[in-house]
C-alpha positions, 0 to 999 in steps of 0.5 A: 482463598489461595486455592480460589486465587490459583483456580482464577489464575489458571482459568485466565491463563487458559483463557488467554492462551485460547484467544491468542491461538484463535487470533494467530489462526484468524491472521493465518487464514483471514481475508484481511488486507493488513501486512506487507505485500510485493506487487507488480503494476501496469498502466494501460493508459497515461504517462506511466503506460510505457513503464513495463517493469514497475514494482511496488511494496505495500504496508497496510496497517490495522486501523486503515493507513498504508504506505507504498513505495516502488522500484522507481522512488529514485527515478527521479527521487520521490518519497513513498506514497501515503494513504488510507484503505478500507474494506468494501466487500468480502475479500475486497478492499479500496485504497486511496493514496498520494505521492509527491512528484519532482520536476524532471530535469534533462541535464545536471546543470538543471539539477544544480541550478535548481538546488536539487529536485524541486517539487512538481505537485503530486498524484493520487492513486485509488486502487481496488483489491480482490484477495484470493481465497487463501489471502496470500495474493491479490488482483487489482485495478488502479487509477492515477490522477495527477495535479500540479503544485496548486492542486490543478489537474494535469494531464498524464494520469492513467489506469492500471492493473496489478497483482500482488503477493503477501510477504511472509516467513 
């Protein structure tokens, strides 16, 4: 009985190591979007077209959720964007994520009078990603729609292109 148990244990350990190895290889050469990315986005139309140095950090989680943050999250302060993503083809993905906007102020007195940065609606970004064959970079197109606090469309949305690189060791 113990010889049979030892053989089963050895087989289970061997099978487990094969699976782990295959998963590690798949993660390295996959066209999967899961992981952390750094990118640059340039709007060609809309309120953000004048911003020439917009950089983004993306985190795509297994299961289809995502978080995005930019180098402008502090101007004026806004939280990161949150959303979902899905595969739409070979090395092609789509993401839809939302961010809150804060009301701009022109003086420090306005900021004090308002009691801080007041909410001023939200934005929705829809972005399509095409991964390179090695899965280490992407090219993308995005659209942004802006909405007021009541959810009514606002002017200022636009279109953009972006590129990104997977963050790794």
